[in-house]
N, C-alpha and C positions, 0 to 999 in steps of 0.2 A: 746708158751713160748719163750721169747726173749733169745738170746744167753747169757747164764750165764758165768761170768768170771771164770777162773780156776787159782788157786794159787798154786805155788810150795813153800812148807814150809820145810826148812832145819833146824833141831834142834838136839842138843846133848842129848842123853839119856844114862847116865852112860858112858861107854867106847865106845859107838857107835854113829854114826851120821846117823839120819834117814832123808830121803828125800821123802816126801809124797806130793800128790796132793789132793786139796780139793776145794769145791765150795764156802764155807762160812768160813771166818775168821774175828774175831773182838776182841776188847779188852773186857775182862771179867769184870763183876761186882765185882768179887773177885780180890782185888788189887794185881797186879804183875803177872797176867796170861793172856794169849791169848787163846781164844776159837777157836777150829777148828772143823768144822762140814762137813758132806757130803763128806767123803773121796772118791776119785776116783781111781780105779785100772783098768788097761788095760784089756779089754776083748779080749784076743788074742786066737788063736787056741790052743787046748790042746796038740798039737804035740810038741811045744817048750815051756818049762816051765822055767821061771827065778826064781831061788831059793830065791834071795833077795826079789823079789816082793811077792812071795808066803809066805815068813816069815812075811812080813808086813801085807799081807791080813789076815793071821791067827792072828797076834797080834791085829789088829783093827777089827776083826770080831765081830759084835754085838755092837760095840761102836757107840753110838749116837753122843756124843760130847766129845772132848778131851781138857783138860786144860793143857797148856804147860807154864811153868814158863818163864817170859821174859828173864831171864839171860841164858836160854837154847837155845833161838832162835838165829840162826846164820844168817839166811836170809829168806825173804819172797819176792817172785816175782809173779807178775800177768803175766800169759803166755797165748799164743794163744790156745794151746791144751795140754792135759795131756800127760805126758811121762811115762817112766817106773820108779816106785818107787824103792828105793834101800836102803840098809843098808851098811855102811862102818865103818871101825875102826877109832876112834877118836885120836888114838895115833899119834904123829907127826912122819913124815918120818925119821927125824934125829934131834938130839938135845933133850933138856929136857925142852922146853918152853911150858907152857900151860896157858890158860886164868885164871885170878883170879876170883873166884866166887864173885858175887855182889848181896847182898840181898836188899840193898837200904832202904830208909825210906819212909813211906807214906807222901804225901803232908801235910804240916803244922806241921811236927815233925822233922824239921831240927834242928841241934845242938843249944843248948842254951835255948830252950823252956822247961818250967816245968809246 
């Protein structure tokens, strides 16, 4: 089997930011979603356990495919190898600025059409 690419997907889920690694990502047939498959979690020794990664392992345990809304995606990178998955707070360090939610319109339904 050829060396499969690994993708780092960073997305917002409620008040948290998830950073996960997966082998397959693509635009979904459901408009406005990205499909993420084959999640990759580090197989490290059981002596040192990362609570953030364990939380994500538990969250995605048994998940075959995850559909993530486009407006929740922060960034997708193709990386050389998987790293440690993590969860962090989405609240800004200081100030009260946050992104505006964008639902968008499907193609062909821009303003003015009836």
